[in-house]
Every structure is written in structure tokens, then in C-alpha cells.
N, C-alpha and C positions, 0 to 999 in steps of 0.2 A: 505492498501500499506504502507505504514511504521507505525516500533513501536515498542517505545526506550521502553525498560521500568532497570528501577533502575540502573540509569548509573552513572559513580562511572571514574571520571578523573581527574589526581594530574599533577601538576606541582610543578618535587621536592618533597618535599612536603607540598603544598599546595591543599586545595584542589581546582578544583574550578568548579567542578558537585561532586556533592553531592543528587545521590539518584533521579535525575530523570527520566521520566513516560514521553510517549504522544502516541499520536497519528497522522498517516497524511490516510484520503481517496479518497482513488484517484477519479479526478476533481474534487479536494478540490483548497484553496486559503489560505494557513494556516498563519497565525503570533506569530514574537513572540516581545513581547513590555520588554522594560525594560532598569533601567541607563546601564551607561559604568560601562564594571565589573563584571554585572550578570554573566556571564557566557555563553551567547546568540552564541558568535562566539566559542568558546571554544568545545558548541553543536554540529554546525556544520562541525564541523573539525572534528568530531568525528564520525558525520551519513557517510561524506563522502570521511573516514581512512585516511586524514591525521596527524590527532592524537588519539594517543590511547589512552584505556582506560585498569582499571585496574577493577572493576567492570561492571555486567548487562551483557545487552543483544541490538543489533541490529538488525533485519527482514528488507528483502525489498522484497516485493512479496512475504514473507514465505519461503526466505532464508534468514540463518542471514551470517549478513555481520559483526559479531562484532569484528571478527578479523583478517578480509581483508585489504588490503593496498588501496593508494586511480591508481593506475593504474589499479586496481583491481574489481573498486565500478563504474567507469563511464563507460568502459564500460557495466553493469545491467543497466545503464538508471539512474545514477548518477549525473547531474551536478550542478557543483557551480561557481557557480560569486563571487571573493573573496571582500573580501572590500577589496579597494584602486585596482581593478581590476585585478588584477597578469599576466595583458597581458608582451611580450613576445614588448620593446619599439621601439627597435632597431632593428626590421622586419616589414617589412607593412602592411600596414592595412590586403591584401588579404590574403598576408605572417599566420595571424595571425587568418584567420576564416578558416582556411584549414588547420593550425593546432589543431582547433576544432576537426576536423576528422578523426582521424590522428588512431583512431582504428581500425576503416573500411577503411582505404583507396586502397585501390583496384579496379582494374582496372574494373569490374562489377558493382559497384559502383560507377563512375564515375558520371553516371546519377543523380544518384540522388547527389552524390555533388553538385552536377554546382547547378538541385533544390533548396536544403538546399543555399547557393549559391543567387542564385534571393526571394527567399524570405524573409534573411536578407537581401537583396541591396530593400527590397520594404515595408521594414518595418520598416527602416534607410535607406535614400533618400542620406542622407549626405554622409555616411558610400561610397554608390555607387563612391560619387566624389574624397574620398578619398585616394582608393584603394592602389594605387603606396606612400601614404605618411609612411611616420612613422612614429606607433603605438606608438610615444613619442613625435613627436610631432604635437599628434592633444588638442582640451582643452578637461577639465573634463569629460566634457555631451560627447563628440564623444565619448572618451577613455570606458565612463559605456553603453554608446551603442555600440561599438565593443566587449568589451564583453560580452555581453549578444546575442551577433552575434554570438560568439565565443564557449558558451553553445548551442544554436542552432543549428547549424554545426554536436556537437553528436548528436542527439537525444535522448534529455534528454526523458526522461518520468514523473521524478519527478527532478522536478527543482529547487538549492535551490541559497540566492541570499541574500548577507550581505549588508549590507550600501545601497541598492540602490540606497538613494538620497543623500547622503553624502553629500558636497559643493559643491552641486548642483542647478542652478539658480532655480525659482521655473516653469517655461517653460518646462529645459526638463525632471525634475518632472513630471510633468501632461508629459511629453511624453511616458517616459518608463511604468510607472504603466501603460498608457494604450497598448503597448507590451505588457506588464507582463496578462496582462487579459483576452488581444487573442487572445495569446495560451492559456490558462486556459480554453476558450468556445470550443478552437480548440482541448484540450484530451491534455494538461503539465496540472497534477501534481505542483502547487506552492509550493515554504516555501522560507517567506522568519523571514527576521531577519531586524529590524526598530527600532533608535530611533524615530523617528520620529512616536509617538503612534496613532496620529487620522487621516494618513492616514493609516498604516496598517489594524488599526480598523477597516476602512472605509471601506475598498477592502475585506477584511476578511471575508470567508466562519463561521471556525476558530478560537479563536485564546488564547495561553498562555502567564502569566505571569512572569517573574524569575527577582525575587532577591537571592543574592549572591550564586548560584549556585541550586538552589534548586525554581523550581514550588507554587509558592504564587495563582494563581489562572489562570479561564481556563473557556471557555466561547465562544458563537456564536459575533464573534465580536463587533455585533451592538447592541447588550447587556452590551461585558465592557462597551465601548464607555459611557454609563451611571451608571454605576458600584460607587459609589465614591468612594473608596477610587482608582481608578484606573486615575476618574479624579481630585483629588490634587494632587494623583505621578505627571499622568501623562500629561495632558489635560491641564494642567495654571486653576483647580478652573471649580467651573459651567458655 
């Protein structure tokens, strides 16, 4: 579904990504783990069209999207939930959800949009109770639910999640990842950037480890959980 080859990204003169290559197969849950500053979020921004690359290529479903902007990438089916959620805080929960469907918001699509809203509320019942509340007044966990709900509204084929567990209570994290795995079972491919390596690897079909802008290790998620280097660096030892 997604193929990244030899990608390089610079911020001014600083190289953030150095020859990154990876693949995401349809129907999989893939994770990218690594420490702060490893380049994980930069990679997600490059895939979603928010950050230009200086070298390399990105192909999605066979189409070269390397130079496409975010507003052209989203209609193709790549939906990015940013670290920090990226919601419109002064707008209601309902309006934030509706904005997820902006690129196909036409009269003929209203039944589908309504059905997608219903699906979001079924997965996150608290959002139904909060639908007229301003997004900025929600708790951190509710905001993360809303950000994922907004992505669901956008017809995702590939869902990019940047640090979905950051700052959330364990029970909320459990709910978030339950929904992520449910979406995967229903056919949505998922690419997760996550500092909680144990959690990310435990749910992943395949995973990549990033250090200093490069992929240094890769393999099936559960195999990496027993890798000595990963254990020492990211899982608190044996």
C-alpha cells in the first residue's frame, strides 16, 4: 500500500531523515518506535504531505505522492492524526467531526457522512454526549478520541497515528488501542508512531526502529520485543 524509498528531509541545514525506506502492506498495523528526535514525526509529516522532502520517493497504492500537498493526499485515503491532536479547539465536537469529511461533503454523500458519524459515536460514546461542547474544553483522552473520530470521517485507507497514547491514562490508552485494532480488523491499514514501544510492538504485524533519522532495525513486532538491543534501549531491559 505504501512504499517509502531513500527519503531525506531537511529543516534548514539540519538533516531530519537520512535515507529512510519502509513498506506498509494493506491490512497491516505497522509501528515506528524510537526516542525523541529520532525523526518519527517528520516521517509521518512527509508521508501526509505536510513536510516536503529533498530526496527519495513516496508511493501510495502505486501513485507517486512525493510532491503532493496535504490537501491532495487526504482525498486519496491517507489520514493523519497529529501529535497534539490538531483539533479546532473553538469549534464543537460535531463540527470537528464534520470537517473530517470536508473533501467529499456533497449532498449525495450525506447518508454516508451520517453513517460515519454514527460509527464514531458507537466507538466513542462519550463524544455523543459532548457533541455540542467545544473541542478545547474536552479532556486529553476525549480530544484524542475526537481526533481519531475526525480521521474516521475522512474515509481512511491508511491511518497515520502520531503518539496516540501520549499523556493519557492507562484505561484511556486501552480504549484508544482497542478502537485502532477494531479499525484494522475492518480493513483500515494503520501506521503508528509511538514512544511506548512495548505497547506499539505488541499490536504490530511489523515494526521499524528509528535512530537519528534512520531505520536501524526492523522485523515482526513480537520478534522485536525479544530483541536484545530493543529490550535494552526501549523496553527497560529484560
